[in-house]
NUVEX-614745 format. One record per residue (C-alpha): chain; x, y, z. Coordinates in Angstrom, 3 decimals. Each point is the difference from the previous one (the first is absolute). Last residue first. Example, Ala and Ser with C-alpha at 12.3 -4.5 7.8 and 13.67 -1.06 7.14 Angstrom:
NUVEX-614745
<node><lokol>A</lokol><u>13.670</u><v>-1.060</v><w>7.140</w></node>
<node><lokol>A</lokol><u>-1.370</u><v>-3.440</v><w>0.660</w></node>
END
This chain:
NUVEX-614745
<node><lokol>A</lokol><u>22.661</u><v>-39.387</v><w>1.222</w></node>
<node><lokol>A</lokol><u>-2.665</u><v>1.194</v><w>-2.457</w></node>
<node><lokol>A</lokol><u>-2.789</u><v>-0.587</v><w>2.497</w></node>
<node><lokol>A</lokol><u>1.749</u><v>2.158</v><w>2.580</w></node>
<node><lokol>A</lokol><u>0.714</u><v>2.881</v><w>-2.375</w></node>
<node><lokol>A</lokol><u>-3.567</u><v>-0.106</v><w>-1.349</w></node>
<node><lokol>A</lokol><u>-1.432</u><v>0.178</v><w>3.516</w></node>
<node><lokol>A</lokol><u>1.864</u><v>3.190</v><w>0.812</w></node>
<node><lokol>A</lokol><u>-0.787</u><v>1.606</v><w>-3.354</w></node>
<node><lokol>A</lokol><u>-3.711</u><v>-0.872</v><w>0.307</w></node>
<node><lokol>A</lokol><u>-0.077</u><v>1.349</v><w>3.566</w></node>
<node><lokol>A</lokol><u>1.475</u><v>3.333</v><w>-1.082</w></node>
<node><lokol>A</lokol><u>-2.332</u><v>0.250</v><w>-3.009</w></node>
<node><lokol>A</lokol><u>-3.076</u><v>-0.530</v><w>2.202</w></node>
<node><lokol>A</lokol><u>1.179</u><v>2.613</v><w>2.518</w></node>
<node><lokol>A</lokol><u>0.628</u><v>2.567</v><w>-2.728</w></node>
<node><lokol>A</lokol><u>-3.336</u><v>-0.717</v><w>-1.641</w></node>
<node><lokol>A</lokol><u>-1.843</u><v>0.516</v><w>3.275</w></node>
<node><lokol>A</lokol><u>1.932</u><v>3.088</v><w>1.085</w></node>
<node><lokol>A</lokol><u>-0.551</u><v>1.921</v><w>-3.220</w></node>
<node><lokol>A</lokol><u>-3.309</u><v>-1.693</v><w>-0.829</w></node>
<node><lokol>A</lokol><u>-1.641</u><v>1.813</v><w>2.901</w></node>
<node><lokol>A</lokol><u>0.710</u><v>3.377</v><w>-1.561</w></node>
<node><lokol>A</lokol><u>-0.585</u><v>2.971</v><w>2.291</w></node>
<node><lokol>A</lokol><u>1.624</u><v>-1.476</v><w>3.109</w></node>
<node><lokol>A</lokol><u>2.889</u><v>-1.544</v><w>-1.906</w></node>
<node><lokol>A</lokol><u>0.703</u><v>3.275</v><w>-1.794</w></node>
<node><lokol>A</lokol><u>-0.377</u><v>2.132</v><w>3.121</w></node>
<node><lokol>A</lokol><u>2.535</u><v>-2.137</v><w>1.851</w></node>
<node><lokol>A</lokol><u>2.451</u><v>-0.014</v><w>-2.921</w></node>
<node><lokol>A</lokol><u>-0.205</u><v>3.777</v><w>-0.096</w></node>
<node><lokol>A</lokol><u>-1.447</u><v>2.038</v><w>-2.850</w></node>
<node><lokol>A</lokol><u>1.130</u><v>1.292</v><w>-3.362</w></node>
<node><lokol>A</lokol><u>-1.265</u><v>-2.516</v><w>-2.540</w></node>
<node><lokol>A</lokol><u>3.477</u><v>-0.954</v><w>-1.210</w></node>
<node><lokol>A</lokol><u>1.321</u><v>-0.455</v><w>3.523</w></node>
<node><lokol>A</lokol><u>-3.074</u><v>-1.961</v><w>1.120</w></node>
<node><lokol>A</lokol><u>0.293</u><v>-2.350</v><w>-2.968</w></node>
<node><lokol>A</lokol><u>3.636</u><v>-0.694</v><w>0.872</w></node>
<node><lokol>A</lokol><u>-0.903</u><v>-0.786</v><w>3.604</w></node>
<node><lokol>A</lokol><u>-2.961</u><v>-2.167</v><w>-1.001</w></node>
<node><lokol>A</lokol><u>2.119</u><v>-2.312</v><w>-2.153</w></node>
<node><lokol>A</lokol><u>-0.479</u><v>-0.143</v><w>-3.765</w></node>
<node><lokol>A</lokol><u>-1.225</u><v>-3.451</v><w>-1.059</w></node>
<node><lokol>A</lokol><u>-1.919</u><v>0.931</v><w>-3.131</w></node>
<node><lokol>A</lokol><u>-3.366</u><v>-0.388</v><w>1.729</w></node>
<node><lokol>A</lokol><u>1.364</u><v>2.316</v><w>2.674</w></node>
<node><lokol>A</lokol><u>0.677</u><v>2.696</v><w>-2.542</w></node>
<node><lokol>A</lokol><u>-3.368</u><v>-0.368</v><w>-1.690</w></node>
<node><lokol>A</lokol><u>-1.775</u><v>0.321</v><w>3.366</w></node>
<node><lokol>A</lokol><u>1.754</u><v>3.275</v><w>0.733</w></node>
<node><lokol>A</lokol><u>-0.591</u><v>1.383</v><w>-3.485</w></node>
<node><lokol>A</lokol><u>-3.685</u><v>-0.930</v><w>0.249</w></node>
<node><lokol>A</lokol><u>-0.288</u><v>1.951</v><w>3.269</w></node>
<node><lokol>A</lokol><u>1.461</u><v>3.042</v><w>-1.748</w></node>
<node><lokol>A</lokol><u>-2.475</u><v>-0.263</v><w>-2.883</w></node>
<node><lokol>A</lokol><u>-2.796</u><v>-0.582</v><w>2.531</w></node>
<node><lokol>A</lokol><u>0.845</u><v>3.388</v><w>1.543</w></node>
<node><lokol>A</lokol><u>-2.465</u><v>1.678</v><w>-2.387</w></node>
<node><lokol>A</lokol><u>-2.766</u><v>-2.148</v><w>1.535</w></node>
<node><lokol>A</lokol><u>-1.671</u><v>-3.295</v><w>-0.969</w></node>
<node><lokol>A</lokol><u>-1.620</u><v>-2.001</v><w>2.807</w></node>
<node><lokol>A</lokol><u>-0.523</u><v>-3.742</v><w>0.195</w></node>
<node><lokol>A</lokol><u>-3.018</u><v>-2.194</v><w>0.726</w></node>
<node><lokol>A</lokol><u>0.320</u><v>-1.786</v><w>-3.331</w></node>
<node><lokol>A</lokol><u>-2.993</u><v>1.879</v><w>-1.405</w></node>
<node><lokol>A</lokol><u>1.642</u><v>3.192</v><w>1.249</w></node>
<node><lokol>A</lokol><u>3.090</u><v>-0.841</v><w>-2.056</w></node>
<node><lokol>A</lokol><u>-2.033</u><v>-0.220</v><w>-3.200</w></node>
<node><lokol>A</lokol><u>-1.966</u><v>3.160</v><w>0.856</w></node>
<node><lokol>A</lokol><u>3.235</u><v>1.943</v><w>0.511</w></node>
<node><lokol>A</lokol><u>1.312</u><v>-1.316</v><w>-3.319</w></node>
<node><lokol>A</lokol><u>-3.115</u><v>1.234</v><w>-1.783</w></node>
<node><lokol>A</lokol><u>0.195</u><v>3.398</v><w>1.685</w></node>
<node><lokol>A</lokol><u>3.659</u><v>0.291</v><w>-0.978</w></node>
<node><lokol>A</lokol><u>-0.672</u><v>-0.928</v><w>-3.631</w></node>
<node><lokol>A</lokol><u>-2.949</u><v>2.397</v><w>-0.191</w></node>
<node><lokol>A</lokol><u>2.180</u><v>2.947</v><w>1.012</w></node>
<node><lokol>A</lokol><u>-1.404</u><v>2.875</v><w>2.053</w></node>
<node><lokol>A</lokol><u>1.018</u><v>-1.677</v><w>3.272</w></node>
<node><lokol>A</lokol><u>3.556</u><v>-0.098</v><w>-1.313</w></node>
<node><lokol>A</lokol><u>0.271</u><v>3.779</v><w>-0.260</w></node>
<node><lokol>A</lokol><u>-1.318</u><v>0.636</v><w>3.502</w></node>
<node><lokol>A</lokol><u>2.130</u><v>-2.780</v><w>1.467</w></node>
<node><lokol>A</lokol><u>3.175</u><v>1.430</v><w>-1.496</w></node>
<node><lokol>A</lokol><u>-0.785</u><v>3.485</v><w>1.313</w></node>
<node><lokol>A</lokol><u>-0.924</u><v>-1.482</v><w>3.395</w></node>
<node><lokol>A</lokol><u>3.303</u><v>-1.862</v><w>0.220</w></node>
<node><lokol>A</lokol><u>1.944</u><v>3.077</v><w>-1.111</w></node>
<node><lokol>A</lokol><u>-1.449</u><v>2.236</v><w>2.688</w></node>
<node><lokol>A</lokol><u>-2.984</u><v>1.898</v><w>1.340</w></node>
<node><lokol>A</lokol><u>-1.119</u><v>1.727</v><w>-3.195</w></node>
<node><lokol>A</lokol><u>2.598</u><v>0.895</v><w>-2.610</w></node>
<node><lokol>A</lokol><u>3.632</u><v>-1.040</v><w>0.218</w></node>
<node><lokol>A</lokol><u>-0.109</u><v>-3.113</v><w>-2.181</w></node>
<node><lokol>A</lokol><u>-0.007</u><v>1.419</v><w>-3.522</w></node>
<node><lokol>A</lokol><u>1.132</u><v>-2.760</v><w>-2.384</w></node>
<node><lokol>A</lokol><u>3.684</u><v>-1.049</v><w>-0.117</w></node>
<node><lokol>A</lokol><u>1.445</u><v>0.516</v><w>-3.456</w></node>
<node><lokol>A</lokol><u>2.058</u><v>-2.838</v><w>-1.422</w></node>
<node><lokol>A</lokol><u>1.942</u><v>0.558</v><w>-3.239</w></node>
<node><lokol>A</lokol><u>2.765</u><v>2.108</v><w>1.535</w></node>
<node><lokol>A</lokol><u>2.721</u><v>-2.265</v><w>-1.377</w></node>
<node><lokol>A</lokol><u>1.033</u><v>-1.037</v><w>3.502</w></node>
<node><lokol>A</lokol><u>-3.584</u><v>-0.954</v><w>0.784</w></node>
<node><lokol>A</lokol><u>-0.276</u><v>-2.018</v><w>-3.220</w></node>
<node><lokol>A</lokol><u>3.167</u><v>-1.906</v><w>0.899</w></node>
<node><lokol>A</lokol><u>-1.246</u><v>-0.687</v><w>3.532</w></node>
<node><lokol>A</lokol><u>-3.458</u><v>-1.036</v><w>-1.188</w></node>
<node><lokol>A</lokol><u>1.175</u><v>-2.418</v><w>-2.648</w></node>
<node><lokol>A</lokol><u>-3.470</u><v>-1.604</v><w>0.045</w></node>
<node><lokol>A</lokol><u>1.265</u><v>-3.529</v><w>-0.417</w></node>
<node><lokol>A</lokol><u>-2.795</u><v>-2.175</v><w>1.395</w></node>
<node><lokol>A</lokol><u>1.056</u><v>-3.543</v><w>0.842</w></node>
<node><lokol>A</lokol><u>-1.743</u><v>-2.749</v><w>-1.940</w></node>
<node><lokol>A</lokol><u>-1.341</u><v>-2.919</v><w>2.045</w></node>
<node><lokol>A</lokol><u>-3.096</u><v>-0.474</v><w>-2.117</w></node>
<node><lokol>A</lokol><u>-2.227</u><v>1.518</v><w>2.731</w></node>
<node><lokol>A</lokol><u>2.058</u><v>3.189</v><w>-0.090</w></node>
<node><lokol>A</lokol><u>3.115</u><v>0.723</v><w>2.066</w></node>
<node><lokol>A</lokol><u>0.607</u><v>3.333</v><w>1.727</w></node>
<node><lokol>A</lokol><u>3.500</u><v>1.386</v><w>0.319</w></node>
<node><lokol>A</lokol><u>1.356</u><v>0.350</v><w>3.559</w></node>
<node><lokol>A</lokol><u>2.032</u><v>3.199</v><w>0.094</w></node>
<node><lokol>A</lokol><u>2.429</u><v>0.771</v><w>2.847</w></node>
<node><lokol>A</lokol><u>-0.280</u><v>3.329</v><w>1.785</w></node>
<node><lokol>A</lokol><u>3.054</u><v>1.653</v><w>1.546</w></node>
<node><lokol>A</lokol><u>-0.892</u><v>1.917</v><w>3.112</w></node>
<node><lokol>A</lokol><u>-0.716</u><v>3.263</v><w>1.753</w></node>
<node><lokol>A</lokol><u>-0.480</u><v>-0.736</v><w>3.726</w></node>
<node><lokol>A</lokol><u>-3.225</u><v>-0.595</v><w>1.896</w></node>
<node><lokol>A</lokol><u>-0.785</u><v>2.349</v><w>2.862</w></node>
<node><lokol>A</lokol><u>-0.753</u><v>-1.475</v><w>3.408</w></node>
<node><lokol>A</lokol><u>-2.155</u><v>-2.849</v><w>1.311</w></node>
<node><lokol>A</lokol><u>-2.941</u><v>2.294</v><w>0.663</w></node>
<node><lokol>A</lokol><u>0.088</u><v>1.058</v><w>-3.604</w></node>
<node><lokol>A</lokol><u>1.534</u><v>2.533</v><w>-2.346</w></node>
<node><lokol>A</lokol><u>0.713</u><v>-1.247</v><w>-3.514</w></node>
<node><lokol>A</lokol><u>3.146</u><v>1.367</v><w>-1.602</w></node>
<node><lokol>A</lokol><u>-0.093</u><v>0.019</v><w>-3.815</w></node>
<node><lokol>A</lokol><u>3.296</u><v>0.058</v><w>-1.878</w></node>
<node><lokol>A</lokol><u>-0.713</u><v>-3.015</v><w>-2.206</w></node>
<node><lokol>A</lokol><u>2.840</u><v>-1.222</v><w>-2.230</w></node>
<node><lokol>A</lokol><u>-0.234</u><v>-2.272</v><w>-3.046</w></node>
<node><lokol>A</lokol><u>3.216</u><v>-1.331</v><w>-1.472</w></node>
<node><lokol>A</lokol><u>2.539</u><v>0.887</v><w>-2.671</w></node>
<node><lokol>A</lokol><u>3.120</u><v>-2.129</v><w>-0.485</w></node>
<node><lokol>A</lokol><u>3.317</u><v>1.863</v><w>0.212</w></node>
<node><lokol>A</lokol><u>1.565</u><v>-3.061</v><w>1.593</w></node>
<node><lokol>A</lokol><u>1.834</u><v>1.435</v><w>3.015</w></node>
<node><lokol>A</lokol><u>-1.849</u><v>3.267</v><w>0.460</w></node>
<node><lokol>A</lokol><u>-3.435</u><v>-1.535</v><w>-0.592</w></node>
<node><lokol>A</lokol><u>-2.018</u><v>2.544</v><w>-1.904</w></node>
<node><lokol>A</lokol><u>-3.152</u><v>1.815</v><w>1.101</w></node>
<node><lokol>A</lokol><u>-3.528</u><v>0.146</v><w>-1.395</w></node>
<node><lokol>A</lokol><u>-2.779</u><v>1.986</v><w>1.658</w></node>
<node><lokol>A</lokol><u>-3.272</u><v>-0.428</v><w>1.900</w></node>
<node><lokol>A</lokol><u>-1.314</u><v>2.452</v><w>2.574</w></node>
<node><lokol>A</lokol><u>-3.299</u><v>0.972</v><w>-1.651</w></node>
<node><lokol>A</lokol><u>-0.831</u><v>-3.631</v><w>-0.811</w></node>
<node><lokol>A</lokol><u>0.608</u><v>-0.578</v><w>3.702</w></node>
<node><lokol>A</lokol><u>-3.402</u><v>1.484</v><w>0.878</w></node>
<node><lokol>A</lokol><u>-1.716</u><v>-3.048</v><w>-1.552</w></node>
<node><lokol>A</lokol><u>1.953</u><v>-2.395</v><w>2.285</w></node>
<node><lokol>A</lokol><u>2.360</u><v>-1.962</v><w>-2.169</w></node>
<node><lokol>A</lokol><u>0.207</u><v>-3.724</v><w>-0.714</w></node>
<node><lokol>A</lokol><u>2.482</u><v>0.479</v><w>-2.855</w></node>
<node><lokol>A</lokol><u>-1.668</u><v>-2.000</v><w>-2.793</w></node>
<node><lokol>A</lokol><u>-3.583</u><v>0.716</v><w>1.067</w></node>
<node><lokol>A</lokol><u>0.333</u><v>3.652</v><w>0.952</w></node>
<node><lokol>A</lokol><u>2.152</u><v>0.756</v><w>-3.040</w></node>
<node><lokol>A</lokol><u>-2.397</u><v>-1.747</v><w>-2.379</w></node>
<node><lokol>A</lokol><u>-2.947</u><v>1.779</v><w>1.623</w></node>
<node><lokol>A</lokol><u>1.663</u><v>3.373</v><w>-0.534</w></node>
<node><lokol>A</lokol><u>0.711</u><v>-0.953</v><w>-3.614</w></node>
<node><lokol>A</lokol><u>-3.714</u><v>-0.703</v><w>-0.481</w></node>
<node><lokol>A</lokol><u>-0.804</u><v>3.340</v><w>1.638</w></node>
<node><lokol>A</lokol><u>2.124</u><v>1.878</v><w>-2.511</w></node>
<node><lokol>A</lokol><u>-1.462</u><v>-1.995</v><w>-2.902</w></node>
<node><lokol>A</lokol><u>-3.533</u><v>0.740</v><w>1.163</w></node>
<node><lokol>A</lokol><u>0.730</u><v>3.709</v><w>0.233</w></node>
<node><lokol>A</lokol><u>1.366</u><v>0.077</v><w>-3.550</w></node>
<node><lokol>A</lokol><u>-2.960</u><v>-1.929</v><w>-1.440</w></node>
<node><lokol>A</lokol><u>-0.013</u><v>-3.784</v><w>-0.300</w></node>
<node><lokol>A</lokol><u>-2.325</u><v>-0.583</v><w>2.947</w></node>
<node><lokol>A</lokol><u>1.081</u><v>-2.794</v><w>2.383</w></node>
<node><lokol>A</lokol><u>-1.209</u><v>-3.529</v><w>-0.750</w></node>
<node><lokol>A</lokol><u>3.489</u><v>-1.376</v><w>-0.664</w></node>
<node><lokol>A</lokol><u>1.080</u><v>1.145</v><w>3.471</w></node>
<node><lokol>A</lokol><u>-2.907</u><v>-1.887</v><w>1.567</w></node>
<node><lokol>A</lokol><u>0.719</u><v>-3.171</v><w>-1.959</w></node>
<node><lokol>A</lokol><u>3.649</u><v>0.149</v><w>1.074</w></node>
<node><lokol>A</lokol><u>-1.075</u><v>0.364</v><w>3.626</w></node>
<node><lokol>A</lokol><u>-2.286</u><v>-3.004</v><w>-0.396</w></node>
<node><lokol>A</lokol><u>2.851</u><v>-1.982</v><w>-1.548</w></node>
<node><lokol>A</lokol><u>2.304</u><v>0.829</v><w>2.899</w></node>
<node><lokol>A</lokol><u>-2.397</u><v>-1.344</v><w>2.625</w></node>
<node><lokol>A</lokol><u>-1.311</u><v>2.587</v><w>2.457</w></node>
<node><lokol>A</lokol><u>1.034</u><v>0.629</v><w>3.591</w></node>
<node><lokol>A</lokol><u>-2.638</u><v>0.931</v><w>2.576</w></node>
<node><lokol>A</lokol><u>-1.246</u><v>3.181</v><w>1.599</w></node>
<node><lokol>A</lokol><u>0.873</u><v>1.988</v><w>3.074</w></node>
<node><lokol>A</lokol><u>-3.076</u><v>-0.771</v><w>2.085</w></node>
<node><lokol>A</lokol><u>-0.323</u><v>-3.624</v><w>-1.072</w></node>
<node><lokol>A</lokol><u>2.433</u><v>-1.896</v><w>2.224</w></node>
<node><lokol>A</lokol><u>-1.345</u><v>1.248</v><w>3.324</w></node>
<node><lokol>A</lokol><u>-3.687</u><v>-0.135</v><w>-0.898</w></node>
<node><lokol>A</lokol><u>-0.758</u><v>-3.591</v><w>1.042</w></node>
<node><lokol>A</lokol><u>1.737</u><v>0.581</v><w>3.334</w></node>
<node><lokol>A</lokol><u>-2.285</u><v>2.859</v><w>1.059</w></node>
<node><lokol>A</lokol><u>1.967</u><v>3.254</v><w>0.380</w></node>
<node><lokol>A</lokol><u>1.371</u><v>0.710</v><w>3.437</w></node>
<node><lokol>A</lokol><u>-0.897</u><v>3.105</v><w>1.961</w></node>
<node><lokol>A</lokol><u>0.948</u><v>3.620</v><w>-0.665</w></node>
<node><lokol>A</lokol><u>-0.966</u><v>1.102</v><w>3.518</w></node>
<node><lokol>A</lokol><u>1.673</u><v>-2.830</v><w>1.929</w></node>
<node><lokol>A</lokol><u>2.984</u><v>0.264</v><w>-2.327</w></node>
<node><lokol>A</lokol><u>0.654</u><v>3.655</v><w>0.769</w></node>
<node><lokol>A</lokol><u>2.470</u><v>-0.593</v><w>2.820</w></node>
<node><lokol>A</lokol><u>1.441</u><v>3.140</v><w>1.603</w></node>
<node><lokol>A</lokol><u>-3.467</u><v>1.517</v><w>0.334</w></node>
<node><lokol>A</lokol><u>-0.055</u><v>3.684</v><w>-0.934</w></node>
<node><lokol>A</lokol><u>1.023</u><v>2.826</v><w>2.377</w></node>
<node><lokol>A</lokol><u>-3.111</u><v>2.054</v><w>0.699</w></node>
<node><lokol>A</lokol><u>0.265</u><v>-0.473</v><w>3.771</w></node>
<node><lokol>A</lokol><u>3.337</u><v>1.820</v><w>-0.182</w></node>
<node><lokol>A</lokol><u>-1.925</u><v>3.256</v><w>-0.420</w></node>
<node><lokol>A</lokol><u>0.933</u><v>1.833</v><w>-3.247</w></node>
<node><lokol>A</lokol><u>3.209</u><v>2.003</v><w>0.203</w></node>
<node><lokol>A</lokol><u>0.410</u><v>0.517</v><w>-3.767</w></node>
<node><lokol>A</lokol><u>3.315</u><v>-1.833</v><w>-0.438</w></node>
<node><lokol>A</lokol><u>-0.151</u><v>-3.228</v><w>2.040</w></node>
<node><lokol>A</lokol><u>-3.758</u><v>-0.380</v><w>0.451</w></node>
<node><lokol>A</lokol><u>-1.044</u><v>1.295</v><w>-3.411</w></node>
<node><lokol>A</lokol><u>2.788</u><v>-1.888</v><w>-1.772</w></node>
<node><lokol>A</lokol><u>-1.014</u><v>-3.253</v><w>1.693</w></node>
<node><lokol>A</lokol><u>-3.590</u><v>0.679</v><w>-1.026</w></node>
<node><lokol>A</lokol><u>1.012</u><v>0.480</v><w>-3.633</w></node>
<node><lokol>A</lokol><u>2.099</u><v>-3.164</v><w>-0.091</w></node>
<node><lokol>A</lokol><u>-2.863</u><v>-1.986</v><w>1.527</w></node>
<node><lokol>A</lokol><u>-2.457</u><v>1.434</v><w>-2.526</w></node>
<node><lokol>A</lokol><u>2.173</u><v>-1.005</v><w>-2.935</w></node>
<node><lokol>A</lokol><u>0.676</u><v>-3.471</v><w>1.412</w></node>
<node><lokol>A</lokol><u>-3.677</u><v>-0.691</v><w>0.584</w></node>
<node><lokol>A</lokol><u>-0.935</u><v>1.214</v><w>-3.480</w></node>
<node><lokol>A</lokol><u>2.652</u><v>-2.234</v><w>-1.567</w></node>
<node><lokol>A</lokol><u>-1.016</u><v>-3.119</v><w>1.943</w></node>
<node><lokol>A</lokol><u>-3.697</u><v>0.464</v><w>-0.615</w></node>
<node><lokol>A</lokol><u>0.674</u><v>0.484</v><w>-3.699</w></node>
<node><lokol>A</lokol><u>2.135</u><v>-3.157</v><w>-0.068</w></node>
<node><lokol>A</lokol><u>-2.939</u><v>-1.997</v><w>1.289</w></node>
<node><lokol>A</lokol><u>0.089</u><v>-1.882</v><w>3.321</w></node>
<node><lokol>A</lokol><u>-3.712</u><v>0.464</v><w>0.617</w></node>
<node><lokol>A</lokol><u>-1.762</u><v>1.416</v><w>-3.041</w></node>
<node><lokol>A</lokol><u>-0.361</u><v>3.798</v><w>-0.253</w></node>
<node><lokol>A</lokol><u>-2.856</u><v>1.999</v><w>1.561</w></node>
<node><lokol>A</lokol><u>1.538</u><v>-0.327</v><w>3.471</w></node>
<node><lokol>A</lokol><u>3.185</u><v>1.899</v><w>-0.812</w></node>
<node><lokol>A</lokol><u>-0.457</u><v>3.577</v><w>1.183</w></node>
<node><lokol>A</lokol><u>-2.485</u><v>-0.919</v><w>2.737</w></node>
<node><lokol>A</lokol><u>2.424</u><v>-2.465</v><w>1.575</w></node>
<node><lokol>A</lokol><u>2.836</u><v>2.536</v><w>0.000</w></node>
<node><lokol>A</lokol><u>-2.096</u><v>2.698</v><w>1.621</w></node>
<node><lokol>A</lokol><u>-1.131</u><v>-2.437</v><w>2.686</w></node>
<node><lokol>A</lokol><u>3.588</u><v>-1.054</v><w>0.706</w></node>
<node><lokol>A</lokol><u>1.180</u><v>3.615</v><w>0.078</w></node>
<node><lokol>A</lokol><u>-2.528</u><v>0.679</v><w>2.759</w></node>
<node><lokol>A</lokol><u>-3.073</u><v>2.249</v><w>0.336</w></node>
<node><lokol>A</lokol><u>-1.425</u><v>-0.463</v><w>-3.485</w></node>
<node><lokol>A</lokol><u>-2.213</u><v>2.901</v><w>-1.094</w></node>
<node><lokol>A</lokol><u>-3.779</u><v>-0.159</v><w>0.437</w></node>
<node><lokol>A</lokol><u>-1.419</u><v>3.021</v><w>-1.845</w></node>
<node><lokol>A</lokol><u>2.872</u><v>0.207</v><w>-2.482</w></node>
<node><lokol>A</lokol><u>3.163</u><v>2.099</v><w>0.129</w></node>
<node><lokol>A</lokol><u>2.167</u><v>-2.934</v><w>1.059</w></node>
<node><lokol>A</lokol><u>-1.527</u><v>-2.103</v><w>-2.755</w></node>
<node><lokol>A</lokol><u>0.638</u><v>2.638</v><w>-2.672</w></node>
<node><lokol>A</lokol><u>3.587</u><v>0.459</v><w>1.179</w></node>
<node><lokol>A</lokol><u>0.617</u><v>-3.757</v><w>-0.199</w></node>
<node><lokol>A</lokol><u>-1.520</u><v>-0.229</v><w>-3.474</w></node>
<node><lokol>A</lokol><u>2.214</u><v>2.829</v><w>-1.274</w></node>
<node><lokol>A</lokol><u>3.036</u><v>-1.590</v><w>1.640</w></node>
<node><lokol>A</lokol><u>-0.685</u><v>-3.346</v><w>-1.651</w></node>
<node><lokol>A</lokol><u>-0.647</u><v>1.558</v><w>-3.423</w></node>
<node><lokol>A</lokol><u>3.274</u><v>2.006</v><w>0.182</w></node>
<node><lokol>A</lokol><u>2.220</u><v>-2.921</v><w>0.996</w></node>
<node><lokol>A</lokol><u>-0.413</u><v>-2.705</v><w>-2.634</w></node>
<node><lokol>A</lokol><u>-0.646</u><v>1.411</v><w>-3.476</w></node>
<node><lokol>A</lokol><u>1.001</u><v>3.655</v><w>0.371</w></node>
<node><lokol>A</lokol><u>3.009</u><v>-0.790</v><w>2.204</w></node>
<node><lokol>A</lokol><u>1.104</u><v>-2.819</v><w>-2.289</w></node>
<node><lokol>A</lokol><u>-0.278</u><v>2.289</v><w>-3.044</w></node>
<node><lokol>A</lokol><u>2.011</u><v>2.662</v><w>1.826</w></node>
<node><lokol>A</lokol><u>2.816</u><v>-2.503</v><w>0.674</w></node>
<node><lokol>A</lokol><u>0.690</u><v>-1.115</v><w>3.547</w></node>
<node><lokol>A</lokol><u>2.892</u><v>1.077</v><w>2.188</w></node>
<node><lokol>A</lokol><u>1.594</u><v>-2.587</v><w>2.253</w></node>
<node><lokol>A</lokol><u>1.291</u><v>2.749</v><w>2.308</w></node>
<node><lokol>A</lokol><u>-0.885</u><v>3.506</v><w>-1.124</w></node>
<node><lokol>A</lokol><u>-1.492</u><v>1.779</v><w>-3.015</w></node>
<node><lokol>A</lokol><u>-3.223</u><v>-1.813</v><w>-0.884</w></node>
<node><lokol>A</lokol><u>-1.124</u><v>-1.122</v><w>3.453</w></node>
<node><lokol>A</lokol><u>0.982</u><v>3.225</v><w>1.765</w></node>
<node><lokol>A</lokol><u>-1.688</u><v>2.141</v><w>-2.657</w></node>
END
């Protein structure tokens, strides 16, 4: 109750997915034949079956630490059960060769277009195809499809995309934002005119069900994994040593923006995260920005 109704409250789906399993495992270990005798031992046992430095290790460690802090401060548990202040020694560091593969890779526009064209032509397939178009052209997180709307500029009257989603993270909540489209371009250099904003305003786009299971990303992944086009594309990327995930549409949006010369700060605003997070998550953000800055500086000197 404390975690869902007070402070930085979490959603029920987050509690069920992240917190409840950790607490159930912790209780089972403490009730076992050889229970852990320190919070450090309990923490290590709860995460040791997952790869060193993995996101799952990090999440489980954070959930247990928050629970133990609550027990000590609110439930009068002995102070000896206060969790470690620094969890990094327990979570560990992921091997270098895995760092850039855990969250997936961007995909070329033409491959995304091929995937969308391969979607089933029934009503469900058309809904999911539109969802993929929105994810690819707007760089959205899957959950943000449920928080998307169209607003009008007060000065010009022009409509634009608006995302009201607030993502909670260690760096603070993200703010609702205007989202700028980046149309895909096929291998012949032709930009794709999907008229998504106009179709949305006319009520011609229906977002597929994304609230079942453990979240929108899992719902999207479940549907895509049933599609031959997705499995084929995943195999193609795997052969190149790359990883295809539902977030690959978002990663592709980021790369597309930087390939078109949009600065990292502007990309970060449209994607709904900080400049620091953007440059850390997308190496090309800082690299392309630095390269462009040096090219401009040198060009001005050579032109003098």
